N, CA and C atoms as an extended XYZ file, in Angstrom:
546
Properties=species:S:1:pos:R:3:atomname:S:1:resname:S:1:resid:I:1 pbc="F F F"
N        48.473      -47.744      -26.454 N   MET     1
C        49.415      -48.849      -26.296 CA  MET     1
C        48.956      -49.828      -25.224 C   MET     1
N        47.663      -49.752      -24.858 N   GLY     2
C        47.120      -50.708      -23.912 CA  GLY     2
C        47.067      -50.231      -22.472 C   GLY     2
N        47.515      -49.020      -22.193 N   PHE     3
C        47.438      -48.481      -20.844 CA  PHE     3
C        46.040      -47.953      -20.571 C   PHE     3
N        45.599      -48.061      -19.334 N   ASP     4
C        44.383      -47.385      -18.907 CA  ASP     4
C        44.793      -45.976      -18.513 C   ASP     4
N        44.108      -44.978      -19.063 N   VAL     5
C        44.496      -43.586      -18.875 CA  VAL     5
C        43.329      -42.785      -18.313 C   VAL     5
N        43.643      -41.963      -17.336 N   THR     6
C        42.674      -41.016      -16.798 CA  THR     6
C        43.210      -39.630      -17.084 C   THR     6
N        42.426      -38.838      -17.782 N   GLY     7
C        42.796      -37.458      -18.049 CA  GLY     7
C        42.215      -36.561      -16.976 C   GLY     7
N        43.028      -35.662      -16.452 N   PHE     8
C        42.575      -34.720      -15.431 CA  PHE     8
C        42.514      -33.333      -16.038 C   PHE     8
N        41.434      -32.636      -15.775 N   ASP     9
C        41.290      -31.266      -16.262 CA  ASP     9
C        40.454      -30.492      -15.264 C   ASP     9
N        40.614      -29.197      -15.233 N   VAL    10
C        39.804      -28.369      -14.353 CA  VAL    10
C        38.490      -27.981      -15.019 C   VAL    10
N        38.344      -28.279      -16.294 N   ASP    11
C        37.171      -27.899      -17.077 CA  ASP    11
C        36.198      -29.079      -17.187 C   ASP    11
N        35.042      -28.960      -16.514 N   ASP    12
C        34.031      -30.020      -16.553 CA  ASP    12
C        33.581      -30.336      -17.971 C   ASP    12
N        33.464      -29.300      -18.807 N   ASP    13
C        33.003      -29.505      -20.181 CA  ASP    13
C        33.983      -30.369      -20.972 C   ASP    13
N        35.270      -30.096      -20.839 N   LYS    14
C        36.277      -30.898      -21.551 CA  LYS    14
C        36.264      -32.341      -21.069 C   LYS    14
N        36.181      -32.543      -19.764 N   ALA    15
C        36.127      -33.903      -19.227 CA  ALA    15
C        34.885      -34.616      -19.749 C   ALA    15
N        33.768      -33.927      -19.789 N   GLY    16
C        32.530      -34.515      -20.294 CA  GLY    16
C        32.621      -34.901      -21.757 C   GLY    16
N        33.245      -34.039      -22.553 N   GLN    17
C        33.406      -34.351      -23.976 CA  GLN    17
C        34.270      -35.598      -24.169 C   GLN    17
N        35.360      -35.682      -23.431 N   ILE    18
C        36.220      -36.866      -23.526 CA  ILE    18
C        35.426      -38.112      -23.151 C   ILE    18
N        34.729      -38.066      -22.028 N   ASN    19
C        33.969      -39.230      -21.566 CA  ASN    19
C        32.859      -39.619      -22.528 C   ASN    19
N        32.395      -38.670      -23.341 N   ALA    20
C        31.380      -38.954      -24.357 CA  ALA    20
C        32.016      -39.407      -25.675 C   ALA    20
N        33.356      -39.444      -25.718 N   GLY    21
C        34.045      -39.860      -26.934 CA  GLY    21
C        34.103      -38.785      -27.999 C   GLY    21
N        33.917      -37.531      -27.594 N   ARG    22
C        33.966      -36.410      -28.537 CA  ARG    22
C        35.294      -35.675      -28.397 C   ARG    22
N        35.961      -35.461      -29.503 N   SER    23
C        37.250      -34.774      -29.480 CA  SER    23
C        37.063      -33.283      -29.732 C   SER    23
N        37.607      -32.469      -28.857 N   TYR    24
C        37.628      -31.020      -29.046 CA  TYR    24
C        39.016      -30.566      -29.512 C   TYR    24
N        39.914      -31.529      -29.717 N   ILE    25
C        41.286      -31.234      -30.133 CA  ILE    25
C        41.418      -31.547      -31.622 C   ILE    25
N        41.747      -30.558      -32.453 N   PRO    26
C        41.776      -30.768      -33.908 CA  PRO    26
C        42.660      -31.932      -34.369 C   PRO    26
N        43.793      -32.180      -33.698 N   ASP    27
C        44.712      -33.242      -34.123 CA  ASP    27
C        44.300      -34.637      -33.656 C   ASP    27
N        43.258      -34.737      -32.848 N   VAL    28
C        42.823      -36.035      -32.331 CA  VAL    28
C        41.523      -36.422      -33.031 C   VAL    28
N        41.602      -37.387      -33.947 N   PRO    29
C        40.391      -37.804      -34.654 CA  PRO    29
C        39.343      -38.354      -33.681 C   PRO    29
N        38.117      -37.902      -33.844 N   GLU    30
C        37.051      -38.311      -32.933 CA  GLU    30
C        36.853      -39.820      -32.927 C   GLU    30
N        37.004      -40.459      -34.078 N   ALA    31
C        36.824      -41.917      -34.140 CA  ALA    31
C        37.864      -42.631      -33.269 C   ALA    31
N        39.103      -42.147      -33.282 N   ASP    32
C        40.159      -42.740      -32.450 CA  ASP    32
C        39.845      -42.548      -30.971 C   ASP    32
N        39.436      -41.337      -30.619 N   LEU    33
C        39.111      -41.047      -29.228 CA  LEU    33
C        37.926      -41.899      -28.770 C   LEU    33
N        36.882      -41.943      -29.567 N   ALA    34
C        35.680      -42.709      -29.211 CA  ALA    34
C        36.012      -44.185      -29.003 C   ALA    34
N        36.922      -44.705      -29.810 N   ALA    35
C        37.275      -46.127      -29.705 CA  ALA    35
C        37.943      -46.447      -28.370 C   ALA    35
N        38.872      -45.604      -27.921 N   VAL    36
C        39.554      -45.895      -26.656 CA  VAL    36
C        38.646      -45.634      -25.457 C   VAL    36
N        37.741      -44.680      -25.586 N   VAL    37
C        36.776      -44.441      -24.508 CA  VAL    37
C        35.832      -45.638      -24.413 C   VAL    37
N        35.329      -46.090      -25.561 N   LYS    38
C        34.402      -47.235      -25.590 CA  LYS    38
C        35.073      -48.500      -25.041 C   LYS    38
N        36.366      -48.655      -25.318 N   ALA    39
C        37.104      -49.827      -24.839 CA  ALA    39
C        37.433      -49.732      -23.344 C   ALA    39
N        37.118      -48.599      -22.729 N   GLY    40
C        37.393      -48.432      -21.302 CA  GLY    40
C        38.831      -48.086      -20.995 C   GLY    40
N        39.596      -47.674      -22.004 N   ARG    41
C        41.013      -47.351      -21.822 CA  ARG    41
C        41.255      -45.899      -21.458 C   ARG    41
N        40.261      -45.031      -21.705 N   LEU    42
C        40.424      -43.601      -21.445 CA  LEU    42
C        39.165      -43.061      -20.789 C   LEU    42
N        39.391      -42.297      -19.745 N   ARG    43
C        38.300      -41.568      -19.102 CA  ARG    43
C        38.872      -40.241      -18.629 C   ARG    43
N        37.996      -39.298      -18.328 N   ALA    44
C        38.439      -37.988      -17.867 CA  ALA    44
C        37.695      -37.625      -16.596 C   ALA    44
N        38.346      -36.803      -15.770 N   THR    45
C        37.740      -36.373      -14.514 CA  THR    45
C        38.270      -34.996      -14.139 C   THR    45
N        37.537      -34.334      -13.284 N   THR    46
C        38.004      -33.082      -12.690 CA  THR    46
C        38.319      -33.279      -11.212 C   THR    46
N        38.216      -34.505      -10.738 N   ASP    47
C        38.461      -34.838       -9.327 CA  ASP    47
C        39.950      -35.091       -9.106 C   ASP    47
N        40.654      -34.059       -8.684 N   MET    48
C        42.104      -34.153       -8.520 CA  MET    48
C        42.515      -35.116       -7.406 C   MET    48
N        41.614      -35.465       -6.525 N   LYS    49
C        41.938      -36.432       -5.469 CA  LYS    49
C        42.284      -37.791       -6.067 C   LYS    49
N        41.789      -38.065       -7.264 N   GLN    50
C        42.071      -39.342       -7.920 CA  GLN    50
C        43.525      -39.449       -8.388 C   GLN    50
N        44.273      -38.348       -8.373 N   LEU    51
C        45.690      -38.413       -8.738 CA  LEU    51
C        46.432      -39.414       -7.862 C   LEU    51
N        46.023      -39.551       -6.628 N   GLY    52
C        46.664      -40.476       -5.704 CA  GLY    52
C        46.479      -41.936       -6.075 C   GLY    52
N        45.545      -42.230       -6.974 N   GLU    53
C        45.297      -43.601       -7.418 CA  GLU    53
C        46.132      -43.980       -8.646 C   GLU    53
N        46.822      -43.016       -9.216 N   MET    54
C        47.566      -43.245      -10.457 CA  MET    54
C        48.968      -43.781      -10.170 C   MET    54
N        49.474      -44.601      -11.091 N   ASP    55
C        50.860      -45.066      -11.019 CA  ASP    55
C        51.797      -44.039      -11.640 C   ASP    55
N        51.325      -43.390      -12.699 N   VAL    56
C        52.110      -42.399      -13.434 CA  VAL    56
C        51.277      -41.137      -13.566 C   VAL    56
N        51.908      -40.008      -13.337 N   ILE    57
C        51.254      -38.719      -13.534 CA  ILE    57
C        52.110      -37.929      -14.506 C   ILE    57
N        51.533      -37.597      -15.632 N   ASP    58
C        52.219      -36.860      -16.688 CA  ASP    58
C        51.648      -35.448      -16.713 C   ASP    58
N        52.450      -34.496      -16.299 N   ILE    59
C        51.999      -33.103      -16.261 CA  ILE    59
C        52.267      -32.477      -17.620 C   ILE    59
N        51.198      -32.163      -18.304 N   CYS    60
C        51.305      -31.532      -19.620 CA  CYS    60
C        50.269      -30.425      -19.671 C   CYS    60
N        50.650      -29.285      -19.127 N   VAL    61
C        49.768      -28.131      -19.049 CA  VAL    61
C        50.384      -26.983      -19.850 C   VAL    61
N        49.569      -25.988      -20.194 N   PRO    62
C        50.105      -24.861      -20.975 CA  PRO    62
C        51.188      -24.096      -20.226 C   PRO    62
N        52.145      -23.598      -20.976 N   THR    63
C        53.155      -22.685      -20.440 CA  THR    63
C        53.267      -21.508      -21.413 C   THR    63
N        52.238      -20.663      -21.424 N   PRO    64
C        52.265      -19.525      -22.352 CA  PRO    64
C        53.412      -18.579      -22.013 C   PRO    64
N        53.854      -17.833      -23.002 N   LEU    65
C        54.927      -16.876      -22.760 CA  LEU    65
C        54.361      -15.582      -22.186 C   LEU    65
N        55.087      -15.051      -21.209 N   ARG    66
C        54.731      -13.746      -20.647 CA  ARG    66
C        55.210      -12.664      -21.608 C   ARG    66
N        54.900      -11.423      -21.316 N   LYS    67
C        55.369      -10.302      -22.133 CA  LYS    67
C        56.891      -10.265      -22.189 C   LYS    67
N        57.529      -10.771      -21.134 N   THR    68
C        58.988      -10.767      -21.066 CA  THR    68
C        59.603      -11.952      -21.811 C   THR    68
N        58.770      -12.769      -22.449 N   LYS    69
C        59.174      -13.924      -23.273 CA  LYS    69
C        59.636      -15.130      -22.454 C   LYS    69
N        59.441      -15.120      -21.133 N   ASP    70
C        59.738      -16.296      -20.325 CA  ASP    70
C        58.425      -17.040      -20.080 C   ASP    70
N        58.495      -18.355      -19.874 N   PRO    71
C        57.260      -19.119      -19.715 CA  PRO    71
C        56.540      -18.809      -18.403 C   PRO    71
N        55.237      -18.723      -18.487 N   ASP    72
C        54.385      -18.549      -17.315 CA  ASP    72
C        54.184      -19.929      -16.705 C   ASP    72
N        54.762      -20.172      -15.551 N   LEU    73
C        54.697      -21.486      -14.908 CA  LEU    73
C        53.503      -21.653      -13.972 C   LEU    73
N        52.575      -20.730      -13.990 N   SER    74
C        51.459      -20.806      -13.041 CA  SER    74
C        50.651      -22.088      -13.211 C   SER    74
N        50.450      -22.558      -14.444 N   TYR    75
C        49.707      -23.809      -14.647 CA  TYR    75
C        50.519      -25.015      -14.154 C   TYR    75
N        51.821      -24.973      -14.350 N   VAL    76
C        52.685      -26.043      -13.852 CA  VAL    76
C        52.609      -26.084      -12.329 C   VAL    76
N        52.718      -24.929      -11.697 N   VAL    77
C        52.682      -24.859      -10.237 CA  VAL    77
C        51.349      -25.393       -9.706 C   VAL    77
N        50.244      -24.998      -10.321 N   LEU    78
C        48.929      -25.499       -9.885 CA  LEU    78
C        48.834      -27.016      -10.040 C   LEU    78
N        49.339      -27.531      -11.156 N   ALA    79
C        49.302      -28.984      -11.374 CA  ALA    79
C        50.169      -29.711      -10.349 C   ALA    79
N        51.355      -29.193      -10.085 N   VAL    80
C        52.252      -29.835       -9.116 CA  VAL    80
C        51.654      -29.773       -7.714 C   VAL    80
N        50.986      -28.693       -7.374 N   GLU    81
C        50.310      -28.619       -6.072 CA  GLU    81
C        49.281      -29.734       -5.936 C   GLU    81
N        48.511      -29.981       -7.003 N   ALA    82
C        47.506      -31.047       -6.980 CA  ALA    82
C        48.168      -32.412       -6.853 C   ALA    82
N        49.269      -32.621       -7.566 N   VAL    83
C        49.999      -33.890       -7.482 CA  VAL    83
C        50.589      -34.064       -6.084 C   VAL    83
N        51.202      -33.022       -5.552 N   ALA    84
C        51.834      -33.103       -4.233 CA  ALA    84
C        50.819      -33.452       -3.140 C   ALA    84
N        49.595      -33.000       -3.297 N   ALA    85
C        48.563      -33.241       -2.284 CA  ALA    85
C        48.202      -34.721       -2.164 C   ALA    85
N        48.464      -35.498       -3.229 N   THR    86
C        48.082      -36.918       -3.217 CA  THR    86
C        49.254      -37.844       -3.521 C   THR    86
N        50.480      -37.293       -3.577 N   LEU    87
C        51.654      -38.083       -3.955 CA  LEU    87
C        51.815      -39.292       -3.043 C   LEU    87
N        52.077      -40.448       -3.660 N   LYS    88
C        52.279      -41.675       -2.880 CA  LYS    88
C        53.601      -42.316       -3.296 C   LYS    88
N        54.177      -43.116       -2.423 N   PRO    89
C        55.434      -43.790       -2.765 CA  PRO    89
C        55.283      -44.639       -4.032 C   PRO    89
N        56.320      -44.598       -4.849 N   GLY    90
C        56.352      -45.413       -6.056 CA  GLY    90
C        55.771      -44.756       -7.288 C   GLY    90
N        55.111      -43.614       -7.143 N   GLN    91
C        54.551      -42.953       -8.321 CA  GLN    91
C        55.669      -42.367       -9.171 C   GLN    91
N        55.414      -42.358      -10.474 N   LEU    92
C        56.287      -41.677      -11.431 CA  LEU    92
C        55.586      -40.391      -11.840 C   LEU    92
N        56.261      -39.265      -11.645 N   VAL    93
C        55.732      -37.963      -12.047 CA  VAL    93
C        56.632      -37.443      -13.159 C   VAL    93
N        56.017      -37.073      -14.270 N   ILE    94
C        56.774      -36.591      -15.422 CA  ILE    94
C        56.298      -35.195      -15.772 C   ILE    94
N        57.224      -34.266      -15.914 N   LEU    95
C        56.895      -32.944      -16.435 CA  LEU    95
C        57.108      -33.000      -17.939 C   LEU    95
N        56.048      -32.766      -18.677 N   GLU    96
C        56.138      -32.805      -20.135 CA  GLU    96
C        55.844      -31.439      -20.748 C   GLU    96
N        55.440      -30.490      -19.937 N   SER    97
C        55.139      -29.151      -20.438 CA  SER    97
C        56.405      -28.482      -20.963 C   SER    97
N        56.253      -27.672      -21.987 N   THR    98
C        57.378      -26.929      -22.548 CA  THR    98
C        57.791      -25.853      -21.548 C   THR    98
N        59.059      -25.891      -21.154 N   THR    99
C        59.538      -24.921      -20.173 CA  THR    99
C        61.050      -24.761      -20.291 C   THR    99
N        61.606      -23.968      -19.436 N   TYR   100
C        63.036      -23.678      -19.499 CA  TYR   100
C        63.841      -24.715      -18.703 C   TYR   100
N        65.140      -24.869      -19.024 N   PRO   101
C        65.992      -25.795      -18.271 CA  PRO   101
C        66.016      -25.435      -16.789 C   PRO   101
N        65.883      -26.451      -15.963 N   GLY   102
C        65.931      -26.260      -14.524 CA  GLY   102
C        64.571      -26.340      -13.853 C   GLY   102
N        63.493      -26.322      -14.598 N   THR   103
C        62.155      -26.313      -14.004 CA  THR   103
C        61.901      -27.554      -13.158 C   THR   103
N        62.304      -28.722      -13.620 N   THR   104
C        62.061      -29.945      -12.855 CA  THR   104
C        62.783      -29.884      -11.520 C   THR   104
N        64.047      -29.508      -11.535 N   ASP   105
C        64.848      -29.442      -10.304 CA  ASP   105
C        64.470      -28.279       -9.401 C   ASP   105
N        64.254      -27.127       -9.998 N   GLU   106
C        64.098      -25.907       -9.211 CA  GLU   106
C        62.662      -25.628       -8.770 C   GLU   106
N        61.681      -26.152       -9.505 N   VAL   107
C        60.284      -25.873       -9.187 CA  VAL   107
C        59.552      -27.142       -8.749 C   VAL   107
N        59.562      -28.159       -9.607 N   VAL   108
C        58.750      -29.350       -9.360 CA  VAL   108
C        59.284      -30.181       -8.191 C   VAL   108
N        60.559      -30.514       -8.209 N   GLN   109
C        61.116      -31.390       -7.178 CA  GLN   109
C        60.938      -30.825       -5.759 C   GLN   109
N        61.278      -29.566       -5.490 N   PRO   110
C        61.080      -29.059       -4.126 CA  PRO   110
C        59.613      -29.095       -3.678 C   PRO   110
N        58.699      -28.833       -4.587 N   MET   111
C        57.287      -28.859       -4.231 CA  MET   111
C        56.849      -30.281       -3.864 C   MET   111
N        57.315      -31.263       -4.629 N   LEU   112
C        56.928      -32.648       -4.360 CA  LEU   112
C        57.617      -33.199       -3.112 C   LEU   112
N        58.821      -32.746       -2.828 N   GLU   113
C        59.561      -33.242       -1.668 CA  GLU   113
C        59.184      -32.523       -0.372 C   GLU   113
N        58.379      -31.489       -0.449 N   ALA   114
C        58.048      -30.674        0.733 CA  ALA   114
C        57.377      -31.468        1.848 C   ALA   114
N        56.720      -32.563        1.518 N   LYS   115
C        56.043      -33.359        2.552 CA  LYS   115
C        56.898      -34.508        3.077 C   LYS   115
N        58.180      -34.533        2.683 N   GLY   116
C        59.088      -35.500        3.283 CA  GLY   116
C        59.554      -36.643        2.405 C   GLY   116
N        58.912      -36.893        1.295 N   MET   117
C        59.400      -37.963        0.408 CA  MET   117
C        60.511      -37.413       -0.476 C   MET   117
N        61.401      -38.306       -0.911 N   LYS   118
C        62.537      -37.910       -1.733 CA  LYS   118
C        62.417      -38.487       -3.145 C   LYS   118
N        62.690      -37.629       -4.127 N   ALA   119
C        62.703      -38.055       -5.530 CA  ALA   119
C        63.833      -39.048       -5.736 C   ALA   119
N        63.598      -40.035       -6.561 N   ASP   120
C        64.537      -41.088       -6.929 CA  ASP   120
C        64.721      -42.122       -5.817 C   ASP   120
N        63.975      -41.950       -4.723 N   ALA   121
C        64.002      -42.932       -3.637 CA  ALA   121
C        62.576      -43.352       -3.289 C   ALA   121
N        61.742      -42.372       -2.930 N   ASP   122
C        60.362      -42.664       -2.537 CA  ASP   122
C        59.396      -42.573       -3.719 C   ASP   122
N        59.686      -41.680       -4.636 N   PHE   123
C        58.904      -41.532       -5.863 CA  PHE   123
C        59.891      -41.214       -6.977 C   PHE   123
N        59.412      -41.288       -8.205 N   PHE   124
C        60.280      -41.070       -9.360 CA  PHE   124
C        59.855      -39.778      -10.055 C   PHE   124
N        60.834      -39.034      -10.555 N   LEU   125
C        60.566      -37.740      -11.181 CA  LEU   125
C        61.411      -37.600      -12.434 C   LEU   125
N        60.749      -37.260      -13.536 N   ALA   126
C        61.445      -37.139      -14.816 CA  ALA   126
C        60.878      -35.986      -15.633 C   ALA   126
N        61.613      -35.650      -16.679 N   PHE   127
C        61.188      -34.651      -17.657 CA  PHE   127
C        61.305      -35.288      -19.032 C   PHE   127
N        60.361      -34.981      -19.876 N   SER   128
C        60.431      -35.414      -21.260 CA  SER   128
C        59.746      -34.352      -22.104 C   SER   128
N        60.300      -34.039      -23.264 N   PRO   129
C        59.721      -32.969      -24.080 CA  PRO   129
C        58.274      -33.264      -24.464 C   PRO   129
N        57.515      -32.215      -24.594 N   GLU   130
C        56.133      -32.338      -25.049 CA  GLU   130
C        56.097      -33.123      -26.357 C   GLU   130
N        55.133      -34.013      -26.482 N   ARG   131
C        55.074      -34.901      -27.630 CA  ARG   131
C        53.990      -34.531      -28.632 C   ARG   131
N        53.355      -33.409      -28.441 N   VAL   132
C        52.320      -32.990      -29.363 CA  VAL   132
C        52.769      -31.712      -30.045 C   VAL   132
N        52.859      -31.764      -31.351 N   ASP   133
C        53.212      -30.600      -32.156 CA  ASP   133
C        52.220      -30.584      -33.315 C   ASP   133
N        51.066      -29.962      -33.098 N   PRO   134
C        49.987      -30.023      -34.089 CA  PRO   134
C        50.450      -29.720      -35.505 C   PRO   134
N        50.108      -30.609      -36.402 N   GLY   135
C        50.401      -30.424      -37.816 CA  GLY   135
C        51.809      -30.806      -38.233 C   GLY   135
N        52.691      -31.128      -37.307 N   ASN   136
C        54.066      -31.485      -37.654 CA  ASN   136
C        54.088      -32.928      -38.157 C   ASN   136
N        54.438      -33.110      -39.393 N   GLN   137
C        54.476      -34.436      -39.996 CA  GLN   137
C        55.796      -35.164      -39.747 C   GLN   137
N        56.829      -34.441      -39.306 N   THR   138
C        58.145      -35.032      -39.087 CA  THR   138
C        58.318      -35.553      -37.655 C   THR   138
N        57.991      -34.721      -36.685 N   HIS   139
C        58.183      -35.093      -35.283 CA  HIS   139
C        56.827      -35.376      -34.658 C   HIS   139
N        56.674      -36.601      -34.133 N   ASN   140
C        55.402      -37.013      -33.562 CA  ASN   140
C        55.644      -37.791      -32.273 C   ASN   140
N        54.595      -38.329      -31.728 N   THR   141
C        54.680      -39.020      -30.451 CA  THR   141
C        55.729      -40.128      -30.454 C   THR   141
N        55.817      -40.892      -31.521 N   ARG   142
C        56.713      -42.056      -31.522 CA  ARG   142
C        58.188      -41.718      -31.731 C   ARG   142
N        58.512      -40.553      -32.276 N   ASN   143
C        59.922      -40.306      -32.568 CA  ASN   143
C        60.518      -39.117      -31.811 C   ASN   143
N        59.907      -38.737      -30.683 N   ILE   144
C        60.506      -37.750      -29.792 CA  ILE   144
C        60.874      -38.518      -28.522 C   ILE   144
N        62.100      -39.031      -28.484 N   PRO   145
C        62.432      -40.045      -27.486 CA  PRO   145
C        63.183      -39.614      -26.233 C   PRO   145
N        63.479      -38.360      -26.035 N   VAL   146
C        64.376      -37.977      -24.944 CA  VAL   146
C        63.661      -38.000      -23.592 C   VAL   146
N        64.300      -38.630      -22.623 N   VAL   147
C        63.777      -38.718      -21.259 CA  VAL   147
C        64.932      -38.484      -20.306 C   VAL   147
N        64.709      -37.708      -19.274 N   GLY   148
C        65.723      -37.505      -18.252 CA  GLY   148
C        65.093      -37.525      -16.885 C   GLY   148
N        65.678      -38.255      -15.963 N   GLY   149
C        65.172      -38.312      -14.598 CA  GLY   149
C        66.057      -37.515      -13.671 C   GLY   149
N        65.567      -37.254      -12.466 N   VAL   150
C        66.370      -36.524      -11.490 CA  VAL   150
C        67.475      -37.395      -10.912 C   VAL   150
N        67.449      -38.669      -11.219 N   GLY   151
C        68.473      -39.613      -10.797 CA  GLY   151
C        68.350      -40.867      -11.632 C   GLY   151
N        69.251      -41.821      -11.456 N   PRO   152
C        69.249      -43.026      -12.289 CA  PRO   152
C        67.965      -43.842      -12.194 C   PRO   152
N        67.406      -43.985      -11.009 N   ALA   153
C        66.176      -44.782      -10.872 CA  ALA   153
C        65.018      -44.105      -11.592 C   ALA   153
N        64.890      -42.796      -11.456 N   SER   154
C        63.815      -42.065      -12.123 CA  SER   154
C        63.959      -42.149      -13.633 C   SER   154
N        65.194      -42.027      -14.123 N   THR   155
C        65.422      -42.124      -15.566 CA  THR   155
C        65.030      -43.503      -16.076 C   THR   155
N        65.411      -44.533      -15.365 N   GLU   156
C        65.108      -45.899      -15.800 CA  GLU   156
C        63.605      -46.168      -15.794 C   GLU   156
N        62.922      -45.769      -14.736 N   VAL   157
C        61.476      -45.993      -14.663 CA  VAL   157
C        60.767      -45.245      -15.794 C   VAL   157
N        61.169      -44.003      -16.040 N   ALA   158
C        60.557      -43.236      -17.126 CA  ALA   158
C        60.819      -43.888      -18.478 C   ALA   158
N        62.027      -44.412      -18.682 N   CYS   159
C        62.336      -45.072      -19.957 CA  CYS   159
C        61.544      -46.364      -20.133 C   CYS   159
N        61.267      -47.059      -19.061 N   VAL   160
C        60.429      -48.254      -19.173 CA  VAL   160
C        59.053      -47.853      -19.678 C   VAL   160
N        58.489      -46.789      -19.121 N   LEU   161
C        57.179      -46.310      -19.574 CA  LEU   161
C        57.246      -45.848      -21.026 C   LEU   161
N        58.138      -44.920      -21.318 N   TYR   162
C        58.207      -44.365      -22.668 CA  TYR   162
C        58.631      -45.401      -23.702 C   TYR   162
N        59.397      -46.404      -23.274 N   GLY   163
C        59.799      -47.465      -24.201 CA  GLY   163
C        58.616      -48.202      -24.804 C   GLY   163
N        57.477      -48.158      -24.124 N   ALA   164
C        56.267      -48.798      -24.645 CA  ALA   164
C        55.576      -47.949      -25.700 C   ALA   164
N        55.928      -46.656      -25.796 N   ILE   165
C        55.210      -45.789      -26.727 CA  ILE   165
C        56.083      -45.075      -27.743 C   ILE   165
N        57.398      -45.097      -27.552 N   VAL   166
C        58.285      -44.434      -28.518 CA  VAL   166
C        59.206      -45.471      -29.160 C   VAL   166
N        59.740      -45.113      -30.317 N   ASP   167
C        60.614      -46.042      -31.037 CA  ASP   167
C        61.921      -46.304      -30.289 C   ASP   167
N        62.509      -45.263      -29.725 N   THR   168
C        63.772      -45.374      -28.999 CA  THR   168
C        63.729      -44.427      -27.815 C   THR   168
N        64.141      -44.897      -26.660 N   CYS   169
C        64.183      -44.046      -25.475 CA  CYS   169
C        65.626      -43.611      -25.243 C   CYS   169
N        65.894      -42.337      -25.468 N   CYS   170
C        67.236      -41.797      -25.246 CA  CYS   170
C        67.286      -41.166      -23.869 C   CYS   170
N        68.146      -41.695      -23.030 N   ARG   171
C        68.294      -41.160      -21.685 CA  ARG   171
C        69.144      -39.904      -21.739 C   ARG   171
N        68.597      -38.811      -21.263 N   SER   172
C        69.320      -37.559      -21.242 CA  SER   172
C        70.292      -37.590      -20.064 C   SER   172
N        71.588      -37.427      -20.323 N   PRO   173
C        72.551      -37.497      -19.215 CA  PRO   173
C        72.426      -36.285      -18.302 C   PRO   173
N        72.706      -36.528      -17.040 N   ARG   174
C        72.737      -35.400      -16.092 CA  ARG   174
C        73.943      -34.525      -16.423 C   ARG   174
N        73.788      -33.268      -16.219 N   ARG   175
C        74.898      -32.355      -16.471 CA  ARG   175
C        75.941      -32.522      -15.384 C   ARG   175
N        77.114      -31.983      -15.610 N   ALA   176
C        78.205      -32.094      -14.631 CA  ALA   176
C        77.908      -31.319      -13.354 C   ALA   176
N        77.016      -30.322      -13.444 N   SER   177
C        76.677      -29.559      -12.242 CA  SER   177
C        75.821      -30.410      -11.307 C   SER   177
N        75.742      -30.037      -10.024 N   PRO   178
C        74.968      -30.832       -9.096 CA  PRO   178
C        73.453      -30.758       -9.342 C   PRO   178
N        73.003      -29.832      -10.148 N   ARG   179
C        71.575      -29.699      -10.451 CA  ARG   179
C        71.344      -30.125      -11.901 C   ARG   179
N        70.383      -31.017      -12.095 N   TRP   180
C        70.039      -31.485      -13.434 CA  TRP   180
C        69.065      -30.514      -14.047 C   TRP   180
N        69.235      -30.196      -15.301 N   SER   181
C        68.356      -29.221      -15.950 CA  SER   181
C        67.328      -29.907      -16.818 C   SER   181
N        66.137      -29.421      -16.718 N   SER   182
C        65.058      -29.840      -17.603 CA  SER   182
C        64.069      -28.729      -17.718 C   SER   182
């Protein structure tokens, strides 16, 4: 949609493949990937220090199920640690990984606020459902529109971003409890 995107990964090989315009993801046609890389719209890196240069950080990491059937948040925690290390005022951080209600409030927000900045004031924090469902012909990137922020400013900023890529941005209302679930 015209955004310049930097993909972050811990795997040098994956970053190298992206930068070479080669797709290792079955649902991403190599020709499409090569075109955006060639146009300078997409690049990949393993240098997590560059997170501090981004306006928006979209955390979309695996959340495999444990034997107990609850999501393993270790990848989310590692990603949030990397984001927290370089968090700057005005950044929008979005958790897009599949997880249980409450993860944004109970895990992500405290980690990001630990250095003194406040969500919805100094930086923006939102949750939006994962937009990749391989092979699903009904639900795709453009028609999964739900976005919820930890407060009104975060919700609005996230909807401005997602409004550029989805057909309709539905703001998820905060629950009546003092903690918003995502």
